[in-house]
N, C-alpha and C positions, 0 to 999 in steps of 0.2 A: 392618222391616229393622233388624237390630241393628248398632249403631255402637259401636266401642270408644273409650275415652277418648283413646287415642293418635291417633285420626283426627279430633279436634275441629277445627272451623273457626269463625271469628267469624261470628255470624249463624245458626248451626245451631240448630234447635229440637229438643229432646229431652223425653222423659218422665222426670222425676226425682222420686222419691217420690210418684208418681201425678199430678203437676202438669206442665203444659207449661212448659218453661224455654228461654230463648234464651241461647246463649253470647255474652257481650259481650267477654270477653278470656280468654286462657289462656296458660300458660307451662309448658314442660317443665322439670322439676327433677330432676337426677340427683345424689342424695346420694352421699357417698363410699362408703357401705355400704348394700346393699339395693337394692330395685327402684326404678325411676324413678316419680316421681309427677307429677301434672298439677294445677297450681294454676289454678283457674278462677274467673271472675267471671260470674255468671249472673243473669238477670232472670226471676223467676217471672211468666209471662204472665197468670196469673189474678189475682194480688194486686198485681203491679207491684213487689214487694219485690226488692231486689238482695242477693244473698248470695255469699259467697266460700267455695268448697269445694275440698277436695283429694281427688283420686281416684287410685287405682292405674291405671297406663297400660293395663292389660288389662281394666279394668271395662267391661262392655257395657251399653248403653242402647238403648231403643227410640226410633226417630225419631218425633217428634210430627207428626201429619198436620194441618198448618195450611193452611186454605184462605184465599184472599184475594179480596176484591171491590173493584173500583174505586169510589170515592165522591168526593163534593165536599164540602168543609167549608162549612157554612152560617153558623153563628153560635155564640156562647157566651152562656149566661145562668145565673146562680146556680151557677157552677162546673160546669155541665153543657155538654158540647160536642155540637153537633148536626151530623150528616153525612147526605147524601142519596146513596143508591145510584144510580149512573149508568145502570143498566139497568132496574131496576124502579121507581125513584123512591121507594123506601121510605126512611123516616127512621130513623136509628140514633142512640142517645145513648151517650156515654161520660163517665164522671166525670173530674174533674181528675187524680185518681190514675192512672186507666187511660191517659190521654193522656200523662202524665208530662212530660218535657222536650220532647217533640215539640210542645207548645203554643207554643214559641218559633219554630217553623218553619212554622206554618200561618197563612194569612191568608184572609179571606173569599173564597170562590170557588176556592181552590186544590184541586188534585186530590191525593188521598191513597189509600192502600190499607188497607182494614179487614181485620183478621186474626181468623179464626174457628177455634175448636177444638171439634170435636164439636157444631157448630151454635151454640155460645155465642160471642158477640162478646167478644174479649179486649182488643184495643188497636188502635192506628193506626200505620202506618209511613209515613214521608215520603220523598220523593226524596233522593238523596245531596246534591244542590245545590239550594238554594232562593233565590229573589229576595226581598229584604226592603228596606224603605225606612228610611233613617236618620231617626229622630225628633229626636234631639239629640246634639250633639257640640261640643267646644270649637272655636273658630276656629283656622285653621292658624297656626303660628308662622312668621313671615317669617324666611327664612334658615336654617330647620331642615334637617338632612340629609334626603334623599329617603327613606331607609330608616327614619326615625323614625316611631313610631306614636302614636296617642292613643286615649282611651276614647270609645266611642260607644254609644248605645242605639237599638235598632230599634223600629219600630212595635209589635212583639209583646212588647217588654220585654227582649229579649236584650241583654246587655251584652258587648261585644267590643272588640278593638283593631283600628283601621283606620289606613291611611296618612294623613298630614297633609293631603293634598289633598281628602279626602272632606268634603262639606258636608251640613248637614241638608236633607232632602228628596230626596237622591240615592238611586237604586236600586243595591244591591250584591248580589253573589252570596255566599252563605255555605255552608260545608260543614255539613250537619246532623249528621254523625257526631261532630264535636268543637267546633262553634260558632265556627270560625275564618273570617276573611275570605278569599274566593277571588278577588275582582276586582269590577270594575264590571259592572253589568248592561247 
């Protein structure tokens, strides 16, 4: 099915220059003279590279047929991440580059979705909200305003800003799309 650049949505997977790419961000730009263009930020699902490209709004693309399988994250060793298929119990391996920033949102035993293109394992996708444990943070400042935040690091190495009342060892909910604090678990 052909999709025009004017119909882009975040998360859409397309075939661009023969490779499956996922739209991460886009913006319609209407210059004073000429046709509208679409500024896009895309991730190549084969290589993991992020590229910024401009397209004419009428440019057509073929939608990438991405299949997904539910899996469970097992462990990481030597920058290789191991996942187990929940139906067949097959084990899949992904490199650190293929996992990308999703490594900050997966903990042992968490359920994820493996993405395949034409039978080839491309990458992993995580839920929109994930629960993580705070590994370290500064103590709360007495008398600080309730809306003041402080730096914290999770068990996976993600660094983010959290409210003053959050202590080490606490479980929090984090948005995997932007790495921001969403609340206590």
